[in-house]
C-alpha positions in Angstrom: 119.1 55.3 160.0 121.5 57.2 157.7 125.1 56.8 156.7 128.0 58.8 155.3 130.4 57.1 152.9 134.0 58.1 152.4 135.8 56.8 149.3 139.5 57.3 148.4 141.0 56.2 145.1 144.6 55.2 145.2 147.0 53.9 142.5 146.5 50.3 143.6 143.5 50.1 145.8 140.2 52.0 146.2 139.3 52.4 149.9 135.8 52.7 151.2 134.5 53.4 154.7 130.9 53.8 155.8 129.9 55.4 159.1 126.6 55.0 160.9 125.5 58.6 161.7 123.6 57.5 164.8 126.1 55.2 166.6 129.3 56.0 164.8 129.9 52.3 163.9 132.1 51.9 160.8 132.2 49.4 157.9 135.1 49.2 155.5 136.4 47.5 152.4 139.1 47.7 149.8 138.8 46.9 146.1 141.4 47.0 143.3 141.5 50.4 141.6 140.4 50.6 137.9 142.9 53.1 136.4 141.1 53.2 133.0 138.0 54.6 134.8 138.4 55.3 138.5 134.6 55.6 138.9 134.1 51.9 138.2 135.9 50.9 141.4 134.2 53.7 143.3 130.7 52.6 142.4 131.3 48.8 142.5 133.0 49.1 145.9 130.2 51.2 147.3 127.6 48.7 146.0 129.6 45.7 147.5 130.0 47.4 150.9 126.3 48.3 151.2 125.2 44.8 150.0 127.5 43.2 152.6 126.0 45.1 155.5 122.4 45.4 154.3 122.4 49.1 153.7 120.2 50.7 151.1 121.8 53.3 148.8 118.9 55.6 149.7 120.2 55.5 153.3 123.5 57.3 152.3 122.9 61.0 152.9 126.5 62.1 152.3 129.0 60.6 149.8 132.5 62.1 150.3 135.1 61.4 147.7 138.9 62.0 147.4 140.0 61.9 143.8 143.2 62.0 141.8 141.5 62.7 138.5 142.7 66.4 138.3 146.2 65.4 139.6 146.6 62.6 137.0 145.4 64.9 134.2 148.3 67.3 135.0 150.9 64.7 135.6 150.1 62.9 132.4 149.7 66.0 130.3 146.2 65.2 129.4 144.5 68.4 130.2 142.2 70.2 127.8 143.4 72.5 125.1 143.0 76.0 126.7 142.3 79.3 125.1 143.5 82.4 127.0 142.4 86.1 126.8 144.8 88.6 128.3 145.2 92.4 128.4 146.7 93.8 125.2 150.5 93.7 125.6 150.6 90.7 127.9 150.2 87.9 125.4 153.5 86.2 126.5 152.7 86.1 130.2 152.9 82.3 130.5 156.0 82.1 128.3 157.9 84.7 130.3 156.9 83.1 133.5 159.2 83.5 136.5 163.0 83.5 136.5 163.3 80.8 139.1 164.9 77.6 137.8 164.9 74.5 140.0 168.2 72.7 140.6 171.8 73.6 141.5 174.4 75.5 139.6 173.9 75.5 135.8 170.5 74.0 136.2 169.3 76.4 133.5 171.4 74.4 131.0 169.8 71.0 131.6 166.3 72.0 132.9 163.6 71.3 130.4 161.3 74.3 130.7 157.7 73.0 131.1 155.3 73.7 128.2 152.8 76.4 129.0 149.3 75.0 129.7 147.9 77.6 127.2 149.8 77.7 123.9 150.8 81.1 122.5 148.8 80.4 119.4 145.7 80.0 121.7 146.3 83.3 123.4 144.6 86.5 122.3 144.5 90.0 123.6 141.7 92.2 124.9 142.1 95.9 124.1 141.6 97.3 127.6 143.5 98.4 130.7 142.9 98.8 134.4 145.2 100.9 136.5 147.0 99.6 139.6 144.3 101.3 141.8 141.5 99.6 139.9 140.5 102.7 137.8 139.8 102.4 134.1 142.7 103.6 132.0 141.3 102.2 128.7 137.7 101.0 128.2 137.2 97.6 126.6 137.0 97.7 122.8 134.3 95.1 122.3 134.4 95.1 118.5 138.2 94.4 118.3 137.9 91.8 121.0 135.4 89.9 118.9 137.7 90.1 116.0 140.6 88.7 118.0 138.5 85.9 119.4 137.9 84.6 115.8 141.5 83.3 115.8 140.6 80.8 118.6 137.8 79.2 116.6 140.3 77.3 114.4 142.5 76.2 117.3 140.2 73.5 118.7 140.1 74.8 122.2 138.1 72.9 124.8 138.1 75.5 127.6 138.6 79.3 127.8 140.4 81.4 130.4 140.1 85.2 131.0 142.9 86.9 133.0 143.3 90.7 132.7 145.8 93.0 134.4 144.7 94.3 137.8 141.4 92.6 137.7 141.8 91.5 141.3 141.0 95.2 142.1 138.3 95.7 139.5 136.8 92.8 137.6 134.4 94.8 135.5 136.4 94.2 132.3 136.8 90.5 133.0 133.0 90.2 133.4 132.5 92.0 130.1 134.9 89.8 128.3 133.3 86.7 129.8 129.9 87.7 128.6 131.3 88.2 125.0 133.2 84.9 125.1 130.0 83.1 126.2 128.3 84.4 123.1 131.2 83.5 120.8 131.8 80.1 122.5 128.5 79.0 124.0 129.6 75.4 124.5 132.9 76.0 126.3 133.5 76.3 130.0 134.9 79.7 130.9 137.1 80.4 133.9 137.6 84.0 135.1 140.6 84.9 137.3 138.5 87.1 139.5 136.5 84.0 140.5 139.5 81.6 140.8 142.3 83.8 142.3 141.5 87.5 143.0 145.1 88.3 144.1 148.0 90.4 142.8 150.8 88.9 140.7 149.5 88.4 137.2 151.7 85.3 136.3 150.5 83.2 139.3 146.9 84.4 138.7 147.0 83.5 135.0 148.7 80.1 135.6 146.3 79.1 138.3 143.2 80.1 136.2 144.6 78.4 133.1 145.2 75.2 135.1 141.6 75.4 136.3 140.5 75.5 132.7 142.8 72.7 131.7 141.4 70.2 134.1 137.8 71.5 134.2 136.3 69.4 131.3 138.0 66.2 132.6 136.8 66.7 136.2 133.4 67.8 135.1 133.0 64.7 133.0 134.2 62.4 135.8 132.0 64.1 138.4 129.0 64.0 136.0 129.5 60.3 135.2 129.9 59.4 138.9 126.8 61.4 139.9 124.8 59.7 137.2 126.0 56.2 138.2 125.2 56.8 141.9 121.8 58.1 141.0 121.1 55.1 138.8 122.2 52.9 141.8 119.6 54.6 143.9 121.6 57.0 146.0 119.9 60.3 146.7 122.4 61.8 149.1 124.8 64.7 148.4 128.1 64.1 146.6 131.0 66.1 147.9 134.6 66.1 146.9 137.7 66.6 149.1 139.6 69.8 148.5 143.4 70.1 148.5 143.2 72.0 151.8 141.3 69.2 153.6 137.8 70.7 153.3 134.9 69.5 151.3 133.3 71.1 148.3 130.1 70.2 146.4 130.1 68.3 143.2 128.8 71.3 141.4 131.5 73.6 142.8 134.3 71.1 142.1 133.3 70.9 138.4 133.6 74.7 138.2 136.8 75.2 140.2 138.7 71.9 140.0 142.1 73.6 140.6 141.2 73.1 144.2 141.3 69.3 143.8 144.9 68.9 142.7 145.9 67.4 146.1 142.5 65.9 146.9 143.7 62.3 147.2 146.5 62.9 149.7 144.5 65.4 151.8 142.2 62.6 152.9 144.9 60.9 154.8 146.0 64.0 156.7 142.3 64.7 157.6 141.9 61.2 158.8 145.1 61.3 160.8 144.1 64.6 162.4 140.8 63.1 163.5 142.5 60.0 165.0 145.2 62.1 166.7 142.6 64.3 168.3 140.7 61.3 169.7 144.0 59.8 171.0 145.1 63.1 172.6 148.1 63.6 170.4 148.8 67.3 169.4 152.0 67.0 167.3 152.1 64.4 164.6 154.0 63.5 161.5 152.0 61.4 159.0 153.3 58.6 156.8 150.7 57.6 154.1 152.3 54.8 152.1 150.2 53.3 149.4 151.0 51.1 146.4 152.4 53.8 144.2 153.7 56.6 146.4 154.1 57.9 150.0 152.6 61.2 151.2 154.0 62.9 154.4 152.8 65.9 156.3 153.1 67.7 159.7 150.4 68.4 162.2 151.3 70.9 164.9 149.0 71.7 167.9 146.2 69.7 166.2 146.4 71.9 163.1 147.7 70.6 159.7 150.1 73.0 158.1 148.7 74.7 155.0 150.6 75.9 152.0 149.4 78.7 149.7 150.6 76.8 146.7 149.9 73.4 145.3 152.6 71.6 143.4 152.0 68.7 141.0 155.1 67.6 139.0 156.6 70.7 137.5 153.4 72.7 138.0 152.9 75.1 141.0 149.7 77.0 141.2 148.4 79.5 143.8 145.7 77.3 145.4 145.6 76.4 149.1 146.6 72.9 150.0 147.8 70.9 153.0 151.6 70.9 153.2 152.0 67.4 151.8 155.2 66.1 150.2 155.1 63.1 148.0 157.9 60.6 147.1 157.8 57.7 144.7 158.0 55.1 147.4 155.1 52.6 147.6 154.4 49.0 147.9 154.5 48.7 144.2 157.8 50.6 143.7 160.1 48.6 141.4 163.6 47.6 142.5 166.3 47.4 139.9 170.1 47.3 139.4 171.2 49.6 136.6 173.9 48.1 134.3 176.0 51.3 134.5 176.3 51.8 138.3 175.4 48.3 139.6 173.8 50.1 142.6 170.4 49.2 143.9 167.6 51.6 143.1 164.0 51.5 144.3 161.3 53.5 142.5 159.9 55.9 141.5 158.5 53.6 138.8 155.6 51.5 140.2 153.9 48.3 139.2 150.7 50.0 140.1 147.4 48.1 140.3 147.9 46.3 137.0 149.9 44.1 136.8 151.1 44.9 140.4 153.8 43.2 142.5 154.7 39.7 141.5 153.3 38.4 144.8 149.8 39.5 143.7 149.8 36.9 140.9 148.4 39.2 138.3 151.2 38.9 135.7 153.8 41.1 137.4 157.4 40.2 136.7 159.5 43.0 138.2 160.5 42.9 141.9 158.8 45.4 144.2 158.8 46.6 147.8 155.8 44.4 148.5 157.7 41.4 147.1 160.6 42.2 149.4 158.3 42.3 152.4 156.9 38.9 151.4 160.4 37.4 151.1 161.4 38.7 154.5 158.3 37.3 156.1 156.9 40.7 157.0 153.8 40.0 154.9 151.9 36.8 155.6 150.6 34.7 152.7 147.2 36.5 152.4 145.8 40.0 152.4 142.3 41.5 152.8 141.2 39.1 155.5 142.5 36.0 153.6 140.6 36.8 150.4 143.8 38.0 148.6 146.4 35.2 148.4 150.1 36.1 147.9 152.6 34.2 145.8 155.7 33.9 148.0 157.6 31.7 145.6 157.0 34.2 142.8 158.2 37.0 145.0 161.4 35.1 145.9 162.1 34.5 142.2 161.7 38.2 141.4 163.8 39.5 144.3 166.5 36.9 143.3 167.1 38.9 140.1 168.1 41.8 142.3 170.3 39.6 144.4 172.0 38.2 141.3 172.6 41.7 140.0 174.3 42.7 143.2 176.1 39.5 143.9 174.5 39.0 147.3 172.1 36.6 149.0 168.3 36.7 148.6 167.5 37.9 152.1 170.2 40.6 152.0 168.8 41.9 148.7 165.2 42.0 150.1 166.5 43.8 153.2 168.4 46.3 151.0 165.2 47.1 149.1 163.3 47.8 152.4 166.2 49.9 153.7 166.3 52.1 150.6 162.6 52.7 150.5 162.6 53.6 154.2 165.4 56.1 153.6 163.4 57.7 150.8 160.5 58.2 153.1 162.9 59.5 155.8 164.1 62.2 153.4 160.5 63.3 152.6 159.7 63.6 156.3 162.7 65.8 156.8 161.3 68.2 154.2 158.2 68.8 156.3 160.0 68.8 159.7 163.7 69.6 159.9 163.7 71.9 156.9 160.7 73.8 158.3 162.4 74.4 161.6 160.8 71.5 163.5 162.5 68.8 165.6 161.0 65.5 164.6 161.7 64.2 168.2 158.9 66.5 169.4 156.4 64.6 167.2 154.7 61.2 167.1 154.6 59.4 163.7 151.4 57.9 162.4 151.7 55.2 159.7 148.7 54.4 157.5 147.8 53.4 154.0 148.0 49.9 152.8 151.8 49.7 153.3 152.5 52.4 155.9 152.2 50.2 159.0 154.7 47.8 157.6 157.4 50.5 157.5 156.3 53.0 160.2 158.3 51.4 163.0 161.5 51.5 160.9 160.9 55.1 159.8 160.1 56.1 163.4 163.4 54.7 164.4 165.2 56.8 161.7 163.2 60.0 162.8 163.3 59.3 166.5 159.6 60.1 166.5 157.7 58.3 169.2 155.3 56.8 169.7 154.7 55.3 166.3 150.9 55.3 166.0 149.0 52.8 163.8 145.3 53.7 163.8 142.5 51.2 163.4 141.8 50.4 159.7 145.0 52.2 158.6 144.5 51.0 155.0 141.3 53.0 154.7 142.3 56.0 156.8 142.2 58.3 153.7 138.5 57.3 153.3 138.0 58.0 157.0 139.4 61.5 156.4 137.0 61.9 153.5 134.1 60.9 155.6 134.8 63.0 158.7 136.0 66.3 157.2 133.9 69.5 156.9 132.5 71.6 154.1 134.9 74.5 153.3 134.8 77.7 151.2 137.6 80.2 150.9 138.0 83.6 149.4 141.1 85.9 149.1 141.8 89.5 148.4 145.1 91.4 147.9 145.6 94.1 150.5 149.0 95.5 149.8 149.5 98.2 152.6 152.1 99.0 155.2 151.1 98.6 158.8 151.8 102.3 159.3 149.2 103.2 156.6 146.5 100.8 157.9 144.1 101.1 160.8 142.6 98.4 162.9 139.2 99.6 162.0 140.0 99.2 158.3 141.2 95.7 158.8 138.1 94.8 160.9 135.8 96.1 158.2 137.6 94.1 155.5 137.4 90.9 157.5 133.8 91.5 158.3 133.0 91.9 154.6 135.0 88.8 153.5 133.5 86.7 156.3 130.0 87.6 155.2 130.9 86.6 151.6 132.2 83.1 152.5 129.3 82.5 154.9 126.8 83.2 152.1 128.8 81.0 149.7 128.8 78.1 152.1 125.1 78.6 152.9 124.4 78.4 149.2 126.0 74.9 149.3 123.4 73.7 151.7 125.1 74.3 155.1 122.8 75.8 157.7 124.0 79.3 158.7 124.1 78.4 162.5 126.6 75.6 161.7 129.1 77.9 159.9 132.3 79.2 161.5 134.7 81.6 159.9 138.5 81.8 160.2 140.9 84.4 158.8 144.5 84.5 157.6 146.8 87.3 156.4 150.0 87.2 154.4 152.6 89.6 155.9 156.2 90.5 154.9 158.9 93.0 155.5 158.7 95.8 153.0 160.9 95.0 150.0 160.7 91.2 150.5 159.5 89.1 147.5 157.7 86.5 149.7 155.3 86.5 152.6 154.5 84.5 155.6 150.8 83.4 156.2 149.5 83.9 159.7 146.2 83.2 161.4 144.3 86.3 162.3 141.5 87.0 164.8 138.9 89.6 163.8 138.3 90.4 167.5 141.9 91.7 167.8 141.3 94.3 165.2 137.9 95.2 166.7 139.6 95.8 170.0 142.3 97.9 168.4 145.3 95.6 169.1 145.3 93.6 165.9 148.1 95.3 164.0 150.5 95.2 166.9 149.6 91.6 167.6 150.2 90.6 164.0 153.6 92.4 164.0 154.7 90.4 167.0 153.4 87.1 165.6 155.1 87.7 162.3 158.5 88.5 163.9 158.2 85.3 166.0 157.4 83.1 163.0 160.0 84.8 160.7 162.7 84.2 163.3 161.6 80.5 163.6 161.7 80.0 159.9 164.9 82.0 159.0 166.7 82.6 162.4 166.7 86.4 162.0 164.4 89.4 161.8 164.8 92.7 159.9 164.3 96.3 160.9 162.2 97.1 157.8 158.5 98.2 158.0 155.9 95.4 158.0 153.2 95.2 155.3 150.1 93.2 154.6 149.9 91.5 151.2 146.8 89.2 151.1 143.9 88.5 153.3 141.8 85.3 153.3 138.6 84.2 154.9 137.5 80.6 155.2 134.0 79.4 156.1 133.7 75.9 157.7 130.7 73.7 158.2 130.0 71.7 161.3 132.4 68.8 162.0 131.0 65.3 161.5 129.3 63.9 164.6 131.5 60.8 164.7 133.2 59.6 167.8 135.9 56.9 168.0 134.7 53.5 169.2 136.3 52.2 172.4 137.4 48.6 172.5 137.1 46.0 175.2 139.7 46.2 178.0 142.1 43.3 178.3 144.6 42.1 181.0 147.8 43.1 179.1 148.5 39.7 177.7 147.8 39.4 173.9 147.8 35.6 173.9 144.1 35.6 173.0 145.0 37.3 169.7 147.8 35.0 168.8 147.4 33.3 165.5 150.6 31.4 165.1 154.4 31.5 165.5 156.4 32.8 162.6 159.9 33.5 161.3 161.2 36.8 159.9 164.5 38.0 158.6 165.5 41.0 160.7 168.9 42.6 161.6 170.7 40.2 159.3 169.4 37.0 160.7 166.3 34.8 161.1 164.3 35.6 164.2 161.3 34.0 165.9 158.2 36.2 165.6 154.4 35.9 166.4 151.5 36.8 164.2 148.5 38.4 165.9 144.9 39.1 164.8 144.3 42.8 165.5 140.6 42.4 165.9 141.2 40.2 169.0 143.7 42.6 170.7 142.2 44.4 173.7 142.9 47.8 175.4 146.0 47.5 177.6 147.5 44.6 175.7 151.3 44.8 175.0 152.8 43.0 172.0 156.6 42.5 172.0 158.6 42.6 168.8 159.4 41.0 166.5 155.7 40.6 165.8 153.2 41.0 162.9 149.7 42.3 163.5 147.3 41.6 160.7 143.9 43.0 159.9 141.6 43.2 156.8 143.2 46.2 155.2 146.8 46.4 156.4 149.7 44.7 158.2 151.7 46.2 161.1 155.3 45.2 161.7 156.8 45.6 165.2 160.6 45.5 165.2 162.8 43.6 167.6 163.6 45.8 170.6 160.2 47.5 170.4 156.8 47.1 172.1 153.3 47.8 170.8 150.7 48.9 173.3 146.9 49.0 172.5 145.0 52.1 173.7 141.3 52.3 174.5 140.5 53.3 170.9 142.4 50.4 169.4 145.4 52.4 168.3 148.7 50.6 168.2 151.4 52.7 170.0 154.9 51.5 169.2 157.9 52.6 171.4 161.4 51.4 171.9 161.9 49.0 174.9 164.1 50.6 177.5 167.5 49.1 177.7 167.3 47.6 174.2 
């Protein structure tokens, strides 16, 4: 009997979920994260989970891991010192950057321009030049290049990047430079832009490749240590890491191309939500992944998560595919405070994190948090994690009282204000992925997960008017479920800048065939059987003269049959009008083409639960009191593990389980479906 293990590291807790490959039965646990070394919680949690259920580490054939190591390195400015080799005359490519400045009018006055990830003193030039058609204008002067590289030897660089002009068309010079750099710097990891991003636009290509170099030593060290610890434990299975686009990549590949891991952590939640939604028959879904430090939101349309061709972390935006996830500093550990100047309540983005955590955790925290407010209002019972994690309600009250005193209001009003503000913050983030993308949130269900998501999902669903609000089984470890159920993925891209009028269907079909064969071979090299590989295609299209493009799915068979170009023209016009409400009469042109190879989906089916009679009385634990709508109200606490399919819970109610707590508001009902999902809807007439 074999198992697959999914592990997701959050700012407060590390979630683990193990799946029996034969029957699909799941086992789960949560352990406190270890920010100083995330791998400690990963390994100790895996050991504890296996010991608890009598599973040998040798029985784990797949270990899937979502990690924030690369993300944190960028956010904290702890990336490696990077050396950069560019074409002669382009030494300031990162300093010049793009002219776009975020913010409103006069933002250029107050905006602190981010520091380039490769310093100017660490940038040297390669005497060479490729033309815009890929032909050689000036051969590489190897002797002068070696002289220029000597300047880097005194800069203490830890990684090296090579990005030459027009190398996306002809990478011969980049390969020559890489070989010379390997001789001059034999101990440094070298990233070549033709491997990381073979697309036009030299700034984006340079920035993305430099970012890859900056996080490469850190990720390689982390992955190597984790692999070593797992091997010492006795695990012989394959270690895979979750990519930003929701696919999996091997540990070896992730150490070489870690720029694809920048949104690894949040991607697990979307992958898990997509799997649950497919089982429940829900096609359109908004996701609300609320953890201890932040909340991640995304949109799933027609059972497909929206992809972005850029990944943004803090001030950094690189050209790497990622799920369209937006993050807001609103989590269970978000700190509430009343600034002296404004005397207006603020919640987040600062977080108490895992250490010391909210005051209610009893680990030395002193500042009031969202979790403390939930405890004060009665939304969180006195224990978490199946009763093993006791909460200090008196401490939470004392902490929230400081906010009440600062505002000059009562304790309960202050706690309710904290919850209202954090809900509005998440509401704003959800509007970014729905309303501002041309979608009506009323056409979507809302899934709440993460340790704190089910506590707030009903209220946020009310703000969005997105029904039903879905709370999946084990919502606190859904990110780990996503890690465990996603597929291996390899992607390649090429620039193909041609007008439709200058392109033939046969030319496009041949290009897609070539790229498809390449990604199939790459995925097969990672151990995926060739008969289990499927390939999808995507093209970037724009009107001639536009500075941006719209990505669209493409079908190779359309081009084989001779209708592809006209089909893509119609699809682009439809999408452009949806996004911007207008179309242009300008010619259409292709910009980039991508091919993606996917492995076989996990053979995991959702477990159906026992059917009940509609009455949840058998799951009732006790009566309870909550503060809701400005007054105390009678509520009931239920044990989720005892709820049956068809049961209906009327709000106000609290449904508890090992890894999370669900709040059902007054005027709403929660129905249990055959897979154990909680479906919350407004009660008619309320």
